[in-house]
Each structure stands twice: as structure tokens, then as C-alpha cells.
One Martini backbone bead per residue (centre of mass of N, CA, C, O) as a GRO file, in nm:
protein
  190
    1MET     BB    1  -2.581   0.755  -2.885
    2LYS     BB    2  -2.889   0.656  -2.766
    3ASN     BB    3  -2.874   0.335  -2.815
    4ARG     BB    4  -2.809   0.002  -2.847
    5LYS     BB    5  -2.932  -0.034  -3.128
    6THR     BB    6  -2.758   0.175  -3.272
    7LEU     BB    7  -2.489   0.047  -3.212
    8GLU     BB    8  -2.544  -0.230  -3.348
    9GLU     BB    9  -2.602  -0.113  -3.634
   10LYS     BB   10  -2.330   0.020  -3.682
   11ILE     BB   11  -2.160  -0.238  -3.646
   12ARG     BB   12  -2.297  -0.403  -3.866
   13CYS     BB   13  -2.216  -0.213  -4.098
   14ASP     BB   14  -1.912  -0.221  -4.055
   15ALA     BB   15  -1.882  -0.528  -4.088
   16HIS     BB   16  -1.999  -0.560  -4.372
   17VAL     BB   17  -1.794  -0.373  -4.530
   18ALA     BB   18  -1.542  -0.545  -4.401
   19GLY     BB   19  -1.616  -0.863  -4.398
   20VAL     BB   20  -1.742  -0.915  -4.111
   21LYS     BB   21  -1.834  -1.150  -3.884
   22LEU     BB   22  -2.083  -1.212  -3.649
   23GLY     BB   23  -2.010  -1.387  -3.351
   24PHE     BB   24  -1.879  -1.621  -3.152
   25ILE     BB   25  -1.694  -1.776  -3.347
   26GLN     BB   26  -1.571  -1.519  -3.477
   27GLU     BB   27  -1.447  -1.407  -3.214
   28VAL     BB   28  -1.250  -1.639  -3.176
   29LYS     BB   29  -1.102  -1.610  -3.448
   30ARG     BB   30  -1.007  -1.307  -3.387
   31LEU     BB   31  -0.789  -1.387  -3.181
   32PHE     BB   32  -0.602  -1.502  -3.430
   33TRP     BB   33  -0.762  -1.318  -3.676
   34PRO     BB   34  -0.751  -1.005  -3.693
   35SER     BB   35  -0.942  -0.693  -3.744
   36TYR     BB   36  -0.809  -0.407  -3.665
   37CYS     BB   37  -0.990  -0.184  -3.790
   38PHE     BB   38  -1.263  -0.288  -3.691
   39GLU     BB   39  -1.195  -0.302  -3.389
   40TYR     BB   40  -1.150  -0.002  -3.359
   41ILE     BB   41  -1.430   0.097  -3.443
   42ARG     BB   42  -1.587  -0.060  -3.230
   43LEU     BB   43  -1.448   0.065  -2.984
   44LEU     BB   44  -1.523   0.356  -3.044
   45ARG     BB   45  -1.831   0.315  -3.033
   46LYS     BB   46  -1.844   0.203  -2.741
   47ALA     BB   47  -1.719   0.441  -2.596
   48THR     BB   48  -1.931   0.648  -2.682
   49TYR     BB   49  -2.175   0.509  -2.559
   50TYR     BB   50  -2.083   0.473  -2.255
   51LYS     BB   51  -2.017   0.777  -2.192
   52ARG     BB   52  -2.344   0.851  -2.228
   53GLN     BB   53  -2.483   0.682  -1.980
   54GLY     BB   54  -2.364   0.697  -1.713
   55GLY     BB   55  -2.196   0.628  -1.455
   56ALA     BB   56  -2.044   0.327  -1.475
   57LYS     BB   57  -2.055   0.329  -1.786
   58SER     BB   58  -1.873   0.581  -1.827
   59ILE     BB   59  -1.620   0.456  -1.706
   60PHE     BB   60  -1.599   0.233  -1.917
   61GLY     BB   61  -1.576   0.433  -2.157
   62TYR     BB   62  -1.302   0.555  -2.066
   63PHE     BB   63  -1.150   0.290  -2.075
   64LEU     BB   64  -1.196   0.244  -2.382
   65SER     BB   65  -1.053   0.505  -2.471
   66VAL     BB   66  -0.771   0.419  -2.381
   67ILE     BB   67  -0.750   0.175  -2.561
   68CYS     BB   68  -0.801   0.329  -2.823
   69LEU     BB   69  -0.549   0.508  -2.806
   70HIS     BB   70  -0.342   0.278  -2.823
   71ARG     BB   71  -0.443   0.162  -3.096
   72SER     BB   72  -0.410   0.419  -3.265
   73ARG     BB   73  -0.104   0.428  -3.245
   74ALA     BB   74  -0.051   0.152  -3.380
   75LEU     BB   75  -0.224   0.226  -3.653
   76GLY     BB   76  -0.230   0.555  -3.717
   77PHE     BB   77  -0.472   0.688  -3.569
   78TYR     BB   78  -0.702   0.987  -3.585
   79ILE     BB   79  -1.017   0.925  -3.436
   80PRO     BB   80  -1.284   1.060  -3.342
   81GLU     BB   81  -1.573   1.094  -3.205
   82ASP     BB   82  -1.852   1.138  -3.397
   83VAL     BB   83  -1.780   1.167  -3.737
   84PHE     BB   84  -1.940   0.900  -3.829
   85GLY     BB   85  -2.123   0.688  -3.982
   86PRO     BB   86  -2.232   0.414  -4.093
   87GLY     BB   87  -2.005   0.208  -4.263
   88ILE     BB   88  -1.715   0.221  -4.203
   89TYR     BB   89  -1.401   0.197  -4.404
   90ILE     BB   90  -1.075   0.054  -4.319
   91PRO     BB   91  -0.849  -0.146  -4.488
   92HIS     BB   92  -0.593   0.008  -4.360
   93PHE     BB   93  -0.323   0.064  -4.195
   94GLY     BB   94  -0.251   0.400  -4.116
   95SER     BB   95  -0.257   0.715  -4.176
   96VAL     BB   96  -0.540   0.870  -3.996
   97ILE     BB   97  -0.669   1.206  -4.009
   98ILE     BB   98  -0.925   1.358  -3.796
   99HIS     BB   99  -1.120   1.605  -3.728
  100PRO     BB  100  -1.357   1.661  -3.479
  101GLN     BB  101  -1.545   1.863  -3.677
  102SER     BB  102  -1.589   1.658  -3.867
  103ARG     BB  103  -1.806   1.513  -4.131
  104ILE     BB  104  -1.917   1.171  -4.194
  105GLY     BB  105  -2.085   0.963  -4.360
  106ALA     BB  106  -2.222   0.694  -4.489
  107PHE     BB  107  -2.040   0.462  -4.638
  108CYS     BB  108  -1.720   0.503  -4.601
  109GLN     BB  109  -1.396   0.519  -4.751
  110ILE     BB  110  -1.072   0.498  -4.585
  111ASN     BB  111  -0.759   0.537  -4.652
  112ASN     BB  112  -0.443   0.572  -4.635
  113ASN     BB  113  -0.303   0.882  -4.569
  114VAL     BB  114  -0.538   1.058  -4.446
  115VAL     BB  115  -0.663   1.404  -4.447
  116ILE     BB  116  -0.898   1.570  -4.220
  117GLY     BB  117  -0.914   1.923  -4.201
  118GLN     BB  118  -0.828   2.243  -4.082
  119VAL     BB  119  -0.928   2.585  -4.186
  120ASN     BB  120  -0.999   2.857  -4.024
  121GLY     BB  121  -1.216   2.675  -3.844
  122LYS     BB  122  -1.275   2.477  -4.083
  123CYS     BB  123  -1.467   2.187  -4.183
  124PRO     BB  124  -1.551   1.904  -4.324
  125ILE     BB  125  -1.824   1.772  -4.534
  126ILE     BB  126  -1.923   1.436  -4.582
  127GLY     BB  127  -2.087   1.225  -4.751
  128ASN     BB  128  -2.223   0.958  -4.885
  129ASN     BB  129  -2.044   0.715  -5.044
  130VAL     BB  130  -1.736   0.778  -4.994
  131PHE     BB  131  -1.425   0.773  -5.164
  132ILE     BB  132  -1.091   0.762  -5.016
  133GLY     BB  133  -0.789   0.788  -5.115
  134SER     BB  134  -0.472   0.765  -5.099
  135GLY     BB  135  -0.340   1.068  -4.968
  136ALA     BB  136  -0.565   1.240  -4.905
  137VAL     BB  137  -0.677   1.593  -4.891
  138ILE     BB  138  -0.914   1.750  -4.659
  139CYS     BB  139  -0.974   2.106  -4.638
  140GLY     BB  140  -1.192   2.295  -4.479
  141ASP     BB  141  -1.465   2.460  -4.637
  142VAL     BB  142  -1.598   2.153  -4.717
  143SER     BB  143  -1.821   1.994  -4.956
  144ILE     BB  144  -1.934   1.661  -5.007
  145ALA     BB  145  -2.098   1.470  -5.192
  146ASP     BB  146  -2.251   1.209  -5.290
  147ASN     BB  147  -2.085   0.961  -5.457
  148VAL     BB  148  -1.770   1.015  -5.421
  149TRP     BB  149  -1.451   1.006  -5.580
  150ILE     BB  150  -1.129   1.010  -5.430
  151GLY     BB  151  -0.828   1.030  -5.522
  152ALA     BB  152  -0.517   0.981  -5.512
  153ASN     BB  153  -0.358   1.261  -5.379
  154ALA     BB  154  -0.574   1.452  -5.326
  155VAL     BB  155  -0.662   1.810  -5.312
  156VAL     BB  156  -0.922   1.937  -5.110
  157THR     BB  157  -1.052   2.297  -5.121
  158LYS     BB  158  -1.328   2.239  -5.264
  159SER     BB  159  -1.638   2.204  -5.337
  160ILE     BB  160  -1.866   1.918  -5.409
  161ALA     BB  161  -2.193   1.910  -5.557
  162GLU     BB  162  -2.159   1.658  -5.721
  163SER     BB  163  -2.265   1.358  -5.803
  164ASN     BB  164  -2.103   1.091  -5.934
  165VAL     BB  165  -1.787   1.157  -5.902
  166LEU     BB  166  -1.449   1.217  -6.010
  167ILE     BB  167  -1.167   1.308  -5.816
  168ALA     BB  168  -0.855   1.490  -5.890
  169GLY     BB  169  -0.571   1.628  -5.773
  170SER     BB  170  -0.363   1.946  -5.753
  171PRO     BB  171  -0.616   2.049  -5.739
  172ALA     BB  172  -0.920   1.934  -5.721
  173ARG     BB  173  -1.110   1.774  -5.988
  174ILE     BB  174  -1.318   1.691  -6.229
  175ILE     BB  175  -1.273   1.375  -6.435
  176GLY     BB  176  -1.556   1.223  -6.379
  177VAL     BB  177  -1.808   0.965  -6.408
  178ARG     BB  178  -2.022   0.775  -6.203
  179GLU     BB  179  -2.249   0.501  -6.194
  180LYS     BB  180  -2.121   0.382  -5.931
  181ASN     BB  181  -2.084   0.289  -5.611
  182TRP     BB  182  -1.902   0.114  -5.379
  183VAL     BB  183  -2.161   0.009  -5.195
  184GLU     BB  184  -2.336  -0.161  -5.411
  185THR     BB  185  -2.186  -0.445  -5.348
  186PHE     BB  186  -2.368  -0.439  -5.095
  187ASN     BB  187  -2.580  -0.644  -4.893
  188LEU     BB  188  -2.749  -0.529  -4.606
  189ASN     BB  189  -2.968  -0.782  -4.574
  190SER     BB  190  -2.757  -1.033  -4.506
   0.00000   0.00000   0.00000
């Protein structure tokens, strides 16, 4: 992340799709009723930002990374820094494993027990507005188009070039066409 404004915009998008309100009163409420997945994503983004600032700020960034590592173990996440765009949404804690060389676009939902991994040194590139169902596995030199729904327990080993489709199965194949994507339900200007 280049600047503070970019960090704040990414966090705002993450909060919006997670249904989390930002502000002082909401921060106090989250002390008692936390949104663990959102808090983890926010902490991960802040750690990434501060580590790149240099000087004392980078030391603070490494401190946040250590906290993030402990929280990731508690939540069952292995999500490296800088793999996804703004508006990432993880609705449930549970095993989510993402390879550091993978790239995930903006406004994607990743459910629990998802693996996005490497095969023969190649990692997936996932487009914007992609919904990844529980238990899905996406591995290898795979490219997923924008607005794709990946069904629960799908095993994706081949690229999906078509947008607005539903894929499922093992191995995954196109089983339907979607008219809307999951993120259209959110008004990002509110």
C-alpha cells in the first residue's frame, strides 16, 4: 500500500462488505462483540502498510505481524500479506489457506475450509467479485474470471475464462450462468 488513504479505503471496503460500521462508538462496541474475521483482515492490512513505511513505523508493522500470526492460528487462517484487493469478506472463521504468490481481486468472499494453493510453482489468479464456497480447492496455474461463483467442495484445476458463471464439482466445470454477482447487494457509496 502506497499511502494512508489507500489503507483506509481498503479497510472501509472490507468493513462495508462485512457489515461492520466504523467509528469510535462502534470500536467500543467491538470490544464486547468483536467481528473476529474483519478484525483479522484489518490487522493484516495495517501490518502490511506499516512494514512498508520504514523506520519506527516498520518496527510497529512487524509487531502487528506477530499479533496477526497469533490471531491467524486462533482463527485457522493462513493468509499472507498483499494477496487480495479491497473488499475481502470471510464470513466464518475456520481453515482458510492461501499461498503467498496467489492473487485475489477486489470484493471476493472466501468461506471456511478453502485452499488456494500452488502446483508445480504456479499459483491461481482470481478475478473480482468471486464467491468461493466452503471447502473449495483452487490450485495450480489457474485463472478465474470476474463474477464467478465457485460452489462448495469444488476442485478447480483449470482456468475459467467466462464471467458470470457458476462452477462446481470435482473437477470443477461450469454448471450454470449467474445474472448477478454477490457484491451487487452492497451499496459502496453509503
